[in-house]
Residue, then its C-alpha position, 0 to 999 in steps of 0.5 A: x114076700x120079699x120077691x112080691x115087694x121087690x116086684x111091686x117096687x120095680x113096677x112102680x119105677x117102671x110105671x114112672x119111666x113109661x108115664x108122661x112127664x107132667x112138668x115137661x107137659x106143662x112147659x110145652x103148654x106154656x110155650x104154646x099158650x103164647x100163640x092164639x088158639x084157632x078153630x080147626x077149620x082156621x088151623x086148616x086154612x092158615x097152616x095146611x090148605x095152601x100145602x094141599x094137605x087133606x082136611x081129613x088128615x089135619x082133623x085126624x092129626x088134631x084129634x089124635x094128638x090132642x088125645x095123646x098129648x092133652x095139648x091144644x093142638x090148633x096152637x101148633x105150627x108147621x115148623x114146630x119140631x116134634x121132639x125139640x119144641x113139643x117134646x112128644x116122647x116126654x109128654x106122651x105114654x110110652x105106647x102112643x106111636x103104636x096107638x097113633x099108627x093103629x088109629x090111622x089104619x083103623x080110620x083110613x084102612x092104610x098101614x103106616x108100616x111096622x117101622x113107623x116112628x115119629x123120630x123119622x120126622x123133624x117137624x109137624x110139617x114133615x109128619x103131616x106131609x107123610x100122613x097125606x102121602x099115605x092117603x094118596x098112595x104116593x111114596x114121597x119118603 
């Protein structure tokens, strides 16, 4: 019986470690609220079209990141840092990178590779350029 109780308590503490940090998520939401919310089309035109990022990549990113972060992604700017500004490792579930990579492969038929990690990218722009390059089969990185 004590073993079961101990396992339960360990599970509860592990769950907390792997769960999103709601306080941090609220802070990021507050940071983003200072900006205008754009429609997906306007976000694409304002931030990504001139960089020749394909609309399908922008749409995919917006949908997936909204799902994983529960943030208004169209308030995000290309220069936002994934870790320092958006705090992604803290506001997402522990397996979100894997789920994101699987969804990319499912959607586009292109694997991001086993070593794919958001830690490899400083900004949203870095990540978007990488994703777009994967679709056009250019090894940009």
